[in-house]
PyMOL Python script that loads the backbone (N, CA, C, O; Angstrom):
from pymol import cmd

cmd.read_pdbstr("""\
ATOM      1  N   UNK A   1     111.161  97.505 146.061  1.00  0.00           N
ATOM      2  CA  UNK A   1     110.146  96.987 145.232  1.00  0.00           C
ATOM      3  C   UNK A   1     109.243  95.786 145.667  1.00  0.00           C
ATOM      4  O   UNK A   1     109.698  94.694 146.008  1.00  0.00           O
ATOM      5  N   UNK A   2     107.935  96.100 145.620  1.00  0.00           N
ATOM      6  CA  UNK A   2     106.891  95.027 146.064  1.00  0.00           C
ATOM      7  C   UNK A   2     106.891  93.794 145.166  1.00  0.00           C
ATOM      8  O   UNK A   2     107.278  93.814 143.998  1.00  0.00           O
ATOM      9  N   UNK A   3     106.473  92.827 145.740  1.00  0.00           N
ATOM     10  CA  UNK A   3     106.408  91.743 144.672  1.00  0.00           C
ATOM     11  C   UNK A   3     105.519  91.959 143.542  1.00  0.00           C
ATOM     12  O   UNK A   3     105.784  91.423 142.466  1.00  0.00           O
ATOM     13  N   UNK A   4     104.295  92.831 143.709  1.00  0.00           N
ATOM     14  CA  UNK A   4     103.490  93.071 142.571  1.00  0.00           C
ATOM     15  C   UNK A   4     104.261  93.761 141.911  1.00  0.00           C
ATOM     16  O   UNK A   4     104.274  93.319 140.762  1.00  0.00           O
ATOM     17  N   UNK A   5     105.039  94.778 142.042  1.00  0.00           N
ATOM     18  CA  UNK A   5     106.046  95.737 141.277  1.00  0.00           C
ATOM     19  C   UNK A   5     106.942  94.942 140.524  1.00  0.00           C
ATOM     20  O   UNK A   5     107.262  95.343 139.405  1.00  0.00           O
ATOM     21  N   UNK A   6     107.314  94.070 140.880  1.00  0.00           N
ATOM     22  CA  UNK A   6     108.279  93.193 140.528  1.00  0.00           C
ATOM     23  C   UNK A   6     107.755  92.199 139.095  1.00  0.00           C
ATOM     24  O   UNK A   6     108.172  92.000 137.953  1.00  0.00           O
ATOM     25  N   UNK A   7     106.620  91.754 139.933  1.00  0.00           N
ATOM     26  CA  UNK A   7     105.723  90.759 138.578  1.00  0.00           C
ATOM     27  C   UNK A   7     105.565  91.848 137.549  1.00  0.00           C
ATOM     28  O   UNK A   7     106.005  91.591 136.428  1.00  0.00           O
ATOM     29  N   UNK A   8     104.990  93.062 137.757  1.00  0.00           N
ATOM     30  CA  UNK A   8     104.641  93.897 136.868  1.00  0.00           C
ATOM     31  C   UNK A   8     106.083  94.456 135.969  1.00  0.00           C
ATOM     32  O   UNK A   8     106.144  94.539 134.742  1.00  0.00           O
ATOM     33  N   UNK A   9     106.910  94.714 136.703  1.00  0.00           N
ATOM     34  CA  UNK A   9     108.120  95.115 135.687  1.00  0.00           C
ATOM     35  C   UNK A   9     108.564  93.985 135.013  1.00  0.00           C
ATOM     36  O   UNK A   9     108.963  94.137 133.858  1.00  0.00           O
ATOM     37  N   UNK A  10     108.571  92.695 135.601  1.00  0.00           N
ATOM     38  CA  UNK A  10     108.940  91.562 134.538  1.00  0.00           C
ATOM     39  C   UNK A  10     107.830  91.357 133.284  1.00  0.00           C
ATOM     40  O   UNK A  10     108.131  91.146 132.109  1.00  0.00           O
ATOM     41  N   UNK A  11     106.594  91.464 133.788  1.00  0.00           N
ATOM     42  CA  UNK A  11     105.601  91.181 132.470  1.00  0.00           C
ATOM     43  C   UNK A  11     105.965  92.325 131.511  1.00  0.00           C
ATOM     44  O   UNK A  11     106.275  92.037 130.355  1.00  0.00           O
ATOM     45  N   UNK A  12     105.944  93.737 131.960  1.00  0.00           N
ATOM     46  CA  UNK A  12     106.281  94.890 131.159  1.00  0.00           C
ATOM     47  C   UNK A  12     107.492  94.400 130.091  1.00  0.00           C
ATOM     48  O   UNK A  12     107.294  94.456 128.877  1.00  0.00           O
ATOM     49  N   UNK A  13     108.509  94.011 130.543  1.00  0.00           N
ATOM     50  CA  UNK A  13     109.627  93.629 129.915  1.00  0.00           C
ATOM     51  C   UNK A  13     109.418  92.306 128.776  1.00  0.00           C
ATOM     52  O   UNK A  13     109.831  92.359 127.617  1.00  0.00           O
ATOM     53  N   UNK A  14     108.897  91.464 129.206  1.00  0.00           N
ATOM     54  CA  UNK A  14     108.469  90.317 128.675  1.00  0.00           C
ATOM     55  C   UNK A  14     107.857  90.964 127.358  1.00  0.00           C
ATOM     56  O   UNK A  14     108.360  90.936 126.235  1.00  0.00           O
ATOM     57  N   UNK A  15     106.606  91.578 127.763  1.00  0.00           N
ATOM     58  CA  UNK A  15     105.563  92.086 126.827  1.00  0.00           C
ATOM     59  C   UNK A  15     106.340  93.116 125.731  1.00  0.00           C
ATOM     60  O   UNK A  15     105.767  93.150 124.642  1.00  0.00           O
ATOM     61  N   UNK A  16     107.306  93.792 125.816  1.00  0.00           N
ATOM     62  CA  UNK A  16     108.062  94.610 125.373  1.00  0.00           C
ATOM     63  C   UNK A  16     108.786  93.733 124.201  1.00  0.00           C
ATOM     64  O   UNK A  16     108.682  93.948 122.994  1.00  0.00           O
ATOM     65  N   UNK A  17     109.495  92.761 124.786  1.00  0.00           N
ATOM     66  CA  UNK A  17     110.158  91.713 123.993  1.00  0.00           C
ATOM     67  C   UNK A  17     109.364  91.114 122.772  1.00  0.00           C
ATOM     68  O   UNK A  17     109.697  91.247 121.594  1.00  0.00           O
ATOM     69  N   UNK A  18     108.255  90.430 123.240  1.00  0.00           N
ATOM     70  CA  UNK A  18     107.286  89.913 122.233  1.00  0.00           C
ATOM     71  C   UNK A  18     106.798  90.975 121.254  1.00  0.00           C
ATOM     72  O   UNK A  18     106.760  90.726 120.049  1.00  0.00           O
ATOM     73  N   UNK A  19     106.455  92.056 121.707  1.00  0.00           N
ATOM     74  CA  UNK A  19     106.067  92.874 120.738  1.00  0.00           C
ATOM     75  C   UNK A  19     106.931  93.343 119.609  1.00  0.00           C
ATOM     76  O   UNK A  19     106.477  93.585 118.491  1.00  0.00           O
ATOM     77  N   UNK A  20     108.474  93.489 120.012  1.00  0.00           N
ATOM     78  CA  UNK A  20     109.651  93.761 119.164  1.00  0.00           C
ATOM     79  C   UNK A  20     109.451  92.798 118.037  1.00  0.00           C
ATOM     80  O   UNK A  20     109.260  93.068 116.851  1.00  0.00           O
ATOM     81  N   UNK A  21     109.538  91.463 118.693  1.00  0.00           N
ATOM     82  CA  UNK A  21     109.539  90.224 117.980  1.00  0.00           C
ATOM     83  C   UNK A  21     108.564  90.037 116.718  1.00  0.00           C
ATOM     84  O   UNK A  21     108.817  89.507 115.635  1.00  0.00           O
ATOM     85  N   UNK A  22     107.266  90.683 117.218  1.00  0.00           N
ATOM     86  CA  UNK A  22     106.132  90.670 116.288  1.00  0.00           C
ATOM     87  C   UNK A  22     106.366  91.426 115.470  1.00  0.00           C
ATOM     88  O   UNK A  22     106.221  91.004 114.323  1.00  0.00           O
ATOM     89  N   UNK A  23     106.804  92.794 115.631  1.00  0.00           N
ATOM     90  CA  UNK A  23     106.504  93.878 114.769  1.00  0.00           C
ATOM     91  C   UNK A  23     108.160  93.442 113.506  1.00  0.00           C
ATOM     92  O   UNK A  23     108.199  93.800 112.329  1.00  0.00           O
ATOM     93  N   UNK A  24     109.196  92.706 114.162  1.00  0.00           N
ATOM     94  CA  UNK A  24     109.930  92.524 113.217  1.00  0.00           C
ATOM     95  C   UNK A  24     109.474  91.246 112.226  1.00  0.00           C
ATOM     96  O   UNK A  24     109.925  91.137 111.086  1.00  0.00           O
ATOM     97  N   UNK A  25     108.673  90.448 112.714  1.00  0.00           N
ATOM     98  CA  UNK A  25     108.154  89.342 111.974  1.00  0.00           C
ATOM     99  C   UNK A  25     107.028  89.863 110.912  1.00  0.00           C
ATOM    100  O   UNK A  25     106.862  89.329 109.816  1.00  0.00           O
ATOM    101  N   UNK A  26     106.309  90.937 111.371  1.00  0.00           N
ATOM    102  CA  UNK A  26     105.366  91.665 110.505  1.00  0.00           C
ATOM    103  C   UNK A  26     106.077  92.181 109.446  1.00  0.00           C
ATOM    104  O   UNK A  26     105.688  91.976 108.296  1.00  0.00           O
ATOM    105  N   UNK A  27     107.320  92.986 109.738  1.00  0.00           N
ATOM    106  CA  UNK A  27     107.955  93.817 108.612  1.00  0.00           C
ATOM    107  C   UNK A  27     108.709  92.719 107.841  1.00  0.00           C
ATOM    108  O   UNK A  27     109.009  93.161 106.732  1.00  0.00           O
ATOM    109  N   UNK A  28     109.078  91.602 107.994  1.00  0.00           N
ATOM    110  CA  UNK A  28     109.297  90.604 107.088  1.00  0.00           C
ATOM    111  C   UNK A  28     108.450  90.103 105.912  1.00  0.00           C
ATOM    112  O   UNK A  28     108.703  89.987 104.713  1.00  0.00           O
ATOM    113  N   UNK A  29     107.319  89.832 106.680  1.00  0.00           N
ATOM    114  CA  UNK A  29     106.448  89.626 105.776  1.00  0.00           C
ATOM    115  C   UNK A  29     105.689  90.899 104.982  1.00  0.00           C
ATOM    116  O   UNK A  29     105.205  90.589 103.893  1.00  0.00           O
ATOM    117  N   UNK A  30     105.576  91.907 105.288  1.00  0.00           N
ATOM    118  CA  UNK A  30     105.319  92.910 104.365  1.00  0.00           C
ATOM    119  C   UNK A  30     106.489  93.078 103.261  1.00  0.00           C
ATOM    120  O   UNK A  30     106.237  93.157 102.058  1.00  0.00           O
ATOM    121  N   UNK A  31     107.590  93.118 103.714  1.00  0.00           N
ATOM    122  CA  UNK A  31     108.707  93.212 103.101  1.00  0.00           C
ATOM    123  C   UNK A  31     108.596  92.126 101.541  1.00  0.00           C
ATOM    124  O   UNK A  31     108.861  92.536 100.411  1.00  0.00           O
ATOM    125  N   UNK A  32     108.203  90.907 101.837  1.00  0.00           N
ATOM    126  CA  UNK A  32     107.857  89.938 101.185  1.00  0.00           C
ATOM    127  C   UNK A  32     106.844  90.455 100.049  1.00  0.00           C
ATOM    128  O   UNK A  32     106.952  89.805  99.009  1.00  0.00           O
ATOM    129  N   UNK A  33     106.095  91.255 100.025  1.00  0.00           N
ATOM    130  CA  UNK A  33     104.890  91.919  99.201  1.00  0.00           C
ATOM    131  C   UNK A  33     103.956  92.028  99.603  1.00  0.00           C
ATOM    132  O   UNK A  33     103.698  91.892 100.799  1.00  0.00           O
ATOM    133  N   UNK A  34     103.053  92.345  98.601  1.00  0.00           N
ATOM    134  CA  UNK A  34     101.596  92.770  99.088  1.00  0.00           C
ATOM    135  C   UNK A  34     100.628  91.785  98.689  1.00  0.00           C
ATOM    136  O   UNK A  34      99.473  92.201  98.592  1.00  0.00           O
ATOM    137  N   UNK A  35     100.862  90.439  98.406  1.00  0.00           N
ATOM    138  CA  UNK A  35      99.851  89.447  98.097  1.00  0.00           C
ATOM    139  C   UNK A  35      98.863  89.241  98.916  1.00  0.00           C
ATOM    140  O   UNK A  35      97.831  88.751  98.458  1.00  0.00           O
ATOM    141  N   UNK A  36      98.963  89.592 100.406  1.00  0.00           N
ATOM    142  CA  UNK A  36      97.840  89.355 101.221  1.00  0.00           C
ATOM    143  C   UNK A  36      96.736  90.515 101.114  1.00  0.00           C
ATOM    144  O   UNK A  36      95.638  90.381 101.654  1.00  0.00           O
ATOM    145  N   UNK A  37      97.129  91.787 100.307  1.00  0.00           N
ATOM    146  CA  UNK A  37      96.279  92.574 100.270  1.00  0.00           C
ATOM    147  C   UNK A  37      94.983  92.331  99.048  1.00  0.00           C
ATOM    148  O   UNK A  37      93.914  92.938  98.989  1.00  0.00           O
ATOM    149  N   UNK A  38      95.451  91.323  98.201  1.00  0.00           N
ATOM    150  CA  UNK A  38      94.819  91.011  97.099  1.00  0.00           C
ATOM    151  C   UNK A  38      94.436  89.871  96.996  1.00  0.00           C
ATOM    152  O   UNK A  38      93.569  89.653  96.150  1.00  0.00           O
ATOM    153  N   UNK A  39      94.932  88.787  97.792  1.00  0.00           N
ATOM    154  CA  UNK A  39      94.539  87.285  97.584  1.00  0.00           C
ATOM    155  C   UNK A  39      93.295  87.228  98.342  1.00  0.00           C
ATOM    156  O   UNK A  39      92.843  88.153  99.018  1.00  0.00           O
ATOM    157  N   UNK A  40      92.657  85.815  98.144  1.00  0.00           N
ATOM    158  CA  UNK A  40      91.182  85.579  98.412  1.00  0.00           C
ATOM    159  C   UNK A  40      91.173  85.636  99.843  1.00  0.00           C
ATOM    160  O   UNK A  40      91.997  85.091 100.577  1.00  0.00           O
ATOM    161  N   UNK A  41      90.006  86.461 100.263  1.00  0.00           N
ATOM    162  CA  UNK A  41      89.992  86.562 101.752  1.00  0.00           C
ATOM    163  C   UNK A  41      89.659  85.309 102.604  1.00  0.00           C
ATOM    164  O   UNK A  41      89.875  85.276 103.815  1.00  0.00           O
ATOM    165  N   UNK A  42      89.095  84.232 101.869  1.00  0.00           N
ATOM    166  CA  UNK A  42      88.939  83.051 102.306  1.00  0.00           C
ATOM    167  C   UNK A  42      90.134  81.983 102.766  1.00  0.00           C
ATOM    168  O   UNK A  42      90.073  81.084 103.606  1.00  0.00           O
ATOM    169  N   UNK A  43      91.281  82.417 101.886  1.00  0.00           N
ATOM    170  CA  UNK A  43      92.648  82.238 101.963  1.00  0.00           C
ATOM    171  C   UNK A  43      93.343  82.547 103.265  1.00  0.00           C
ATOM    172  O   UNK A  43      94.060  81.793 103.922  1.00  0.00           O
ATOM    173  N   UNK A  44      92.971  83.897 103.540  1.00  0.00           N
ATOM    174  CA  UNK A  44      93.669  84.222 104.770  1.00  0.00           C
ATOM    175  C   UNK A  44      93.056  83.837 105.998  1.00  0.00           C
ATOM    176  O   UNK A  44      93.659  83.872 107.070  1.00  0.00           O
ATOM    177  N   UNK A  45      91.791  83.445 105.860  1.00  0.00           N
ATOM    178  CA  UNK A  45      90.844  83.020 107.016  1.00  0.00           C
ATOM    179  C   UNK A  45      91.233  81.721 107.356  1.00  0.00           C
ATOM    180  O   UNK A  45      91.182  81.297 108.510  1.00  0.00           O
ATOM    181  N   UNK A  46      91.718  80.909 106.152  1.00  0.00           N
ATOM    182  CA  UNK A  46      92.286  79.309 106.390  1.00  0.00           C
ATOM    183  C   UNK A  46      93.618  79.537 107.032  1.00  0.00           C
ATOM    184  O   UNK A  46      94.062  78.817 107.926  1.00  0.00           O
ATOM    185  N   UNK A  47      94.325  80.733 106.457  1.00  0.00           N
ATOM    186  CA  UNK A  47      95.694  80.536 106.990  1.00  0.00           C
ATOM    187  C   UNK A  47      95.617  80.830 108.588  1.00  0.00           C
ATOM    188  O   UNK A  47      96.203  80.063 109.351  1.00  0.00           O
ATOM    189  N   UNK A  48      94.931  81.882 109.061  1.00  0.00           N
ATOM    190  CA  UNK A  48      94.589  82.137 110.544  1.00  0.00           C
ATOM    191  C   UNK A  48      94.318  80.994 111.142  1.00  0.00           C
ATOM    192  O   UNK A  48      94.940  80.685 112.159  1.00  0.00           O
ATOM    193  N   UNK A  49      93.328  80.159 110.602  1.00  0.00           N
ATOM    194  CA  UNK A  49      93.094  79.056 111.484  1.00  0.00           C
ATOM    195  C   UNK A  49      94.245  77.946 111.439  1.00  0.00           C
ATOM    196  O   UNK A  49      94.369  77.238 112.438  1.00  0.00           O
ATOM    197  N   UNK A  50      95.238  77.712 110.164  1.00  0.00           N
ATOM    198  CA  UNK A  50      96.336  76.755 110.255  1.00  0.00           C
ATOM    199  C   UNK A  50      97.068  77.478 111.289  1.00  0.00           C
ATOM    200  O   UNK A  50      97.362  76.848 112.305  1.00  0.00           O
ATOM    201  N   UNK A  51      97.349  78.495 111.205  1.00  0.00           N
ATOM    202  CA  UNK A  51      98.412  79.009 111.954  1.00  0.00           C
ATOM    203  C   UNK A  51      98.271  78.762 113.777  1.00  0.00           C
ATOM    204  O   UNK A  51      99.159  78.546 114.602  1.00  0.00           O
ATOM    205  N   UNK A  52      96.523  78.924 113.976  1.00  0.00           N
ATOM    206  CA  UNK A  52      96.325  78.835 115.226  1.00  0.00           C
ATOM    207  C   UNK A  52      96.395  77.207 115.453  1.00  0.00           C
ATOM    208  O   UNK A  52      96.665  76.825 116.592  1.00  0.00           O
ATOM    209  N   UNK A  53      96.182  76.306 114.505  1.00  0.00           N
ATOM    210  CA  UNK A  53      96.450  74.879 114.741  1.00  0.00           C
ATOM    211  C   UNK A  53      97.812  74.590 114.978  1.00  0.00           C
ATOM    212  O   UNK A  53      98.110  73.739 115.817  1.00  0.00           O
ATOM    213  N   UNK A  54      98.578  75.133 114.408  1.00  0.00           N
ATOM    214  CA  UNK A  54     100.197  74.859 114.472  1.00  0.00           C
ATOM    215  C   UNK A  54     100.362  75.346 116.040  1.00  0.00           C
ATOM    216  O   UNK A  54     100.700  74.510 116.879  1.00  0.00           O
ATOM    217  N   UNK A  55     100.160  76.477 116.353  1.00  0.00           N
ATOM    218  CA  UNK A  55     100.485  76.881 117.751  1.00  0.00           C
ATOM    219  C   UNK A  55      99.747  76.168 118.780  1.00  0.00           C
ATOM    220  O   UNK A  55     100.327  75.965 119.846  1.00  0.00           O
ATOM    221  N   UNK A  56      98.465  75.727 118.612  1.00  0.00           N
ATOM    222  CA  UNK A  56      97.938  75.027 119.495  1.00  0.00           C
ATOM    223  C   UNK A  56      98.089  73.639 119.718  1.00  0.00           C
ATOM    224  O   UNK A  56      97.709  73.110 120.762  1.00  0.00           O
ATOM    225  N   UNK A  57      98.731  72.898 118.606  1.00  0.00           N
ATOM    226  CA  UNK A  57      99.357  71.501 118.588  1.00  0.00           C
ATOM    227  C   UNK A  57     100.969  71.712 119.433  1.00  0.00           C
ATOM    228  O   UNK A  57     101.481  70.780 120.051  1.00  0.00           O
ATOM    229  N   UNK A  58     101.471  72.783 119.344  1.00  0.00           N
ATOM    230  CA  UNK A  58     102.926  72.779 119.655  1.00  0.00           C
ATOM    231  C   UNK A  58     102.715  73.434 121.211  1.00  0.00           C
ATOM    232  O   UNK A  58     103.300  74.480 121.495  1.00  0.00           O
ATOM    233  N   UNK A  59     101.918  72.811 122.110  1.00  0.00           N
ATOM    234  CA  UNK A  59     101.660  73.017 123.603  1.00  0.00           C
ATOM    235  C   UNK A  59     102.793  72.744 124.280  1.00  0.00           C
ATOM    236  O   UNK A  59     102.883  73.416 125.307  1.00  0.00           O
ATOM    237  N   UNK A  60     103.823  71.896 124.055  1.00  0.00           N
ATOM    238  CA  UNK A  60     104.753  71.645 124.631  1.00  0.00           C
ATOM    239  C   UNK A  60     105.899  72.907 124.754  1.00  0.00           C
ATOM    240  O   UNK A  60     106.390  73.308 125.810  1.00  0.00           O
ATOM    241  N   UNK A  61     106.182  73.408 123.421  1.00  0.00           N
ATOM    242  CA  UNK A  61     106.891  74.560 123.521  1.00  0.00           C
ATOM    243  C   UNK A  61     106.268  75.922 123.424  1.00  0.00           C
ATOM    244  O   UNK A  61     106.877  76.895 122.980  1.00  0.00           O
ATOM    245  N   UNK A  62     105.061  75.953 123.847  1.00  0.00           N
ATOM    246  CA  UNK A  62     104.356  77.307 123.902  1.00  0.00           C
ATOM    247  C   UNK A  62     105.109  78.421 124.421  1.00  0.00           C
ATOM    248  O   UNK A  62     105.255  79.444 123.752  1.00  0.00           O
ATOM    249  N   UNK A  63     105.647  78.266 125.696  1.00  0.00           N
ATOM    250  CA  UNK A  63     106.280  79.239 126.516  1.00  0.00           C
ATOM    251  C   UNK A  63     107.597  79.436 126.043  1.00  0.00           C
ATOM    252  O   UNK A  63     108.065  80.565 126.194  1.00  0.00           O
ATOM    253  N   UNK A  64     108.531  78.269 125.314  1.00  0.00           N
ATOM    254  CA  UNK A  64     109.837  78.826 125.020  1.00  0.00           C
ATOM    255  C   UNK A  64     109.794  79.130 123.489  1.00  0.00           C
ATOM    256  O   UNK A  64     110.648  79.880 123.016  1.00  0.00           O
ATOM    257  N   UNK A  65     108.767  78.539 122.643  1.00  0.00           N
ATOM    258  CA  UNK A  65     109.103  79.245 121.295  1.00  0.00           C
ATOM    259  C   UNK A  65     107.835  80.009 120.948  1.00  0.00           C
ATOM    260  O   UNK A  65     106.718  79.506 121.073  1.00  0.00           O
ATOM    261  N   UNK A  66     108.031  81.134 120.547  1.00  0.00           N
ATOM    262  CA  UNK A  66     106.900  82.026 120.102  1.00  0.00           C
ATOM    263  C   UNK A  66     106.785  82.123 118.724  1.00  0.00           C
ATOM    264  O   UNK A  66     106.050  83.040 118.359  1.00  0.00           O
ATOM    265  N   UNK A  67     107.246  81.512 117.924  1.00  0.00           N
ATOM    266  CA  UNK A  67     107.467  81.444 116.237  1.00  0.00           C
ATOM    267  C   UNK A  67     106.047  81.458 115.836  1.00  0.00           C
ATOM    268  O   UNK A  67     105.641  82.398 115.153  1.00  0.00           O
ATOM    269  N   UNK A  68     105.168  80.404 116.230  1.00  0.00           N
ATOM    270  CA  UNK A  68     103.897  80.100 115.762  1.00  0.00           C
ATOM    271  C   UNK A  68     102.889  81.164 116.445  1.00  0.00           C
ATOM    272  O   UNK A  68     101.799  81.414 115.931  1.00  0.00           O
ATOM    273  N   UNK A  69     103.252  81.661 117.426  1.00  0.00           N
ATOM    274  CA  UNK A  69     102.349  82.814 117.965  1.00  0.00           C
ATOM    275  C   UNK A  69     102.384  84.014 117.317  1.00  0.00           C
ATOM    276  O   UNK A  69     101.418  84.754 117.131  1.00  0.00           O
ATOM    277  N   UNK A  70     103.888  84.259 116.862  1.00  0.00           N
ATOM    278  CA  UNK A  70     103.719  85.424 116.063  1.00  0.00           C
ATOM    279  C   UNK A  70     103.530  85.283 114.644  1.00  0.00           C
ATOM    280  O   UNK A  70     103.425  86.293 113.948  1.00  0.00           O
ATOM    281  N   UNK A  71     103.484  84.310 114.224  1.00  0.00           N
ATOM    282  CA  UNK A  71     103.023  84.064 112.780  1.00  0.00           C
ATOM    283  C   UNK A  71     101.410  84.074 112.806  1.00  0.00           C
ATOM    284  O   UNK A  71     100.835  84.509 111.809  1.00  0.00           O
ATOM    285  N   UNK A  72     100.741  83.662 113.783  1.00  0.00           N
ATOM    286  CA  UNK A  72      99.296  83.574 114.080  1.00  0.00           C
ATOM    287  C   UNK A  72      99.101  85.177 114.466  1.00  0.00           C
ATOM    288  O   UNK A  72      98.172  85.686 113.837  1.00  0.00           O
ATOM    289  N   UNK A  73      99.725  85.987 115.286  1.00  0.00           N
ATOM    290  CA  UNK A  73      99.491  87.364 115.045  1.00  0.00           C
ATOM    291  C   UNK A  73      99.554  87.969 114.218  1.00  0.00           C
ATOM    292  O   UNK A  73      98.693  88.833 114.046  1.00  0.00           O
ATOM    293  N   UNK A  74     100.751  87.776 113.189  1.00  0.00           N
ATOM    294  CA  UNK A  74     100.946  88.353 111.825  1.00  0.00           C
ATOM    295  C   UNK A  74      99.679  88.201 110.906  1.00  0.00           C
ATOM    296  O   UNK A  74      99.270  89.157 110.247  1.00  0.00           O
ATOM    297  N   UNK A  75      99.012  86.845 110.880  1.00  0.00           N
ATOM    298  CA  UNK A  75      98.015  86.663 109.923  1.00  0.00           C
ATOM    299  C   UNK A  75      96.765  87.193 110.448  1.00  0.00           C
ATOM    300  O   UNK A  75      95.935  87.730 109.714  1.00  0.00           O
ATOM    301  N   UNK A  76      96.609  87.049 111.735  1.00  0.00           N
ATOM    302  CA  UNK A  76      95.349  87.831 112.019  1.00  0.00           C
ATOM    303  C   UNK A  76      95.397  89.675 111.715  1.00  0.00           C
ATOM    304  O   UNK A  76      94.427  90.338 111.348  1.00  0.00           O
ATOM    305  N   UNK A  77      96.598  90.135 111.949  1.00  0.00           N
ATOM    306  CA  UNK A  77      96.835  91.546 111.420  1.00  0.00           C
ATOM    307  C   UNK A  77      96.453  91.673 109.863  1.00  0.00           C
ATOM    308  O   UNK A  77      95.696  92.546 109.440  1.00  0.00           O
ATOM    309  N   UNK A  78      96.985  90.829 109.171  1.00  0.00           N
ATOM    310  CA  UNK A  78      96.924  90.847 107.525  1.00  0.00           C
ATOM    311  C   UNK A  78      95.378  90.840 107.460  1.00  0.00           C
ATOM    312  O   UNK A  78      94.709  91.660 106.832  1.00  0.00           O
ATOM    313  N   UNK A  79      94.843  89.688 108.274  1.00  0.00           N
ATOM    314  CA  UNK A  79      93.299  89.631 107.962  1.00  0.00           C
ATOM    315  C   UNK A  79      92.301  90.790 108.297  1.00  0.00           C
ATOM    316  O   UNK A  79      91.331  91.134 107.622  1.00  0.00           O
ATOM    317  N   UNK A  80      92.819  91.414 109.688  1.00  0.00           N
ATOM    318  CA  UNK A  80      92.222  92.751 110.003  1.00  0.00           C
ATOM    319  C   UNK A  80      92.139  93.735 108.912  1.00  0.00           C
ATOM    320  O   UNK A  80      91.102  94.239 108.480  1.00  0.00           O
ATOM    321  N   UNK A  81      93.372  93.959 108.504  1.00  0.00           N
ATOM    322  CA  UNK A  81      93.536  94.927 107.398  1.00  0.00           C
ATOM    323  C   UNK A  81      93.018  94.667 106.169  1.00  0.00           C
ATOM    324  O   UNK A  81      92.389  95.576 105.626  1.00  0.00           O
ATOM    325  N   UNK A  82      93.134  93.709 105.656  1.00  0.00           N
ATOM    326  CA  UNK A  82      92.457  93.188 104.551  1.00  0.00           C
ATOM    327  C   UNK A  82      90.918  93.401 104.596  1.00  0.00           C
ATOM    328  O   UNK A  82      90.345  93.992 103.681  1.00  0.00           O
ATOM    329  N   UNK A  83      90.226  92.881 105.736  1.00  0.00           N
ATOM    330  CA  UNK A  83      88.775  93.337 105.921  1.00  0.00           C
ATOM    331  C   UNK A  83      88.610  94.913 106.010  1.00  0.00           C
ATOM    332  O   UNK A  83      87.652  95.472 105.476  1.00  0.00           O
ATOM    333  N   UNK A  84      89.573  95.591 106.698  1.00  0.00           N
ATOM    334  CA  UNK A  84      89.115  96.980 106.573  1.00  0.00           C
ATOM    335  C   UNK A  84      89.424  97.654 105.079  1.00  0.00           C
ATOM    336  O   UNK A  84      88.906  98.699 104.686  1.00  0.00           O
ATOM    337  N   UNK A  85      90.119  97.061 104.529  1.00  0.00           N
ATOM    338  CA  UNK A  85      90.157  97.763 103.125  1.00  0.00           C
ATOM    339  C   UNK A  85      89.116  97.087 102.256  1.00  0.00           C
ATOM    340  O   UNK A  85      88.829  97.618 101.183  1.00  0.00           O
ATOM    341  N   UNK A  86      88.657  96.211 102.545  1.00  0.00           N
ATOM    342  CA  UNK A  86      87.519  95.823 101.627  1.00  0.00           C
ATOM    343  C   UNK A  86      86.371  96.444 102.129  1.00  0.00           C
ATOM    344  O   UNK A  86      85.380  96.480 101.399  1.00  0.00           O
ATOM    345  N   UNK A  87      86.321  97.023 103.434  1.00  0.00           N
ATOM    346  CA  UNK A  87      84.908  97.745 103.997  1.00  0.00           C
ATOM    347  C   UNK A  87      85.223  99.134 103.379  1.00  0.00           C
ATOM    348  O   UNK A  87      84.311  99.823 102.921  1.00  0.00           O
ATOM    349  N   UNK A  88      86.400  99.507 103.370  1.00  0.00           N
ATOM    350  CA  UNK A  88      86.469 100.789 102.769  1.00  0.00           C
ATOM    351  C   UNK A  88      85.800 101.068 101.020  1.00  0.00           C
ATOM    352  O   UNK A  88      85.035 101.913 100.556  1.00  0.00           O
ATOM    353  N   UNK A  89      86.437 100.058 100.505  1.00  0.00           N
ATOM    354  CA  UNK A  89      86.007 100.130  98.962  1.00  0.00           C
ATOM    355  C   UNK A  89      84.559  99.772  98.863  1.00  0.00           C
ATOM    356  O   UNK A  89      84.140  99.895  97.712  1.00  0.00           O
ATOM    357  N   UNK A  90      83.805  99.426  99.602  1.00  0.00           N
ATOM    358  CA  UNK A  90      82.382  99.159  99.373  1.00  0.00           C
ATOM    359  C   UNK A  90      81.470 100.279  99.119  1.00  0.00           C
ATOM    360  O   UNK A  90      80.272 100.069  98.925  1.00  0.00           O
TER     361      UNK A  90
END
""", "prot")
cmd.dss("prot")
cmd.show_as("cartoon", "prot")
cmd.util.cbc("prot")
cmd.orient("prot")
């Protein structure tokens, strides 16, 4: 295995683990209810900004602790889906 292949394999494994963690967190958020589908869209936008700020301020642990990044990703998914839903209902 070449060095490039080893790096790619390591990245692929890391990406798979992060993706799985993200999906588990999203599943937990969805299980809490559908409030994100009906709450004020400005609230969702503020939450995305808050989550980004929390992630950005936690630079020391950014590589070791992915919770804030997972929260940010999940808030972005909720905002995207909410926006798509609003666009369809126009």
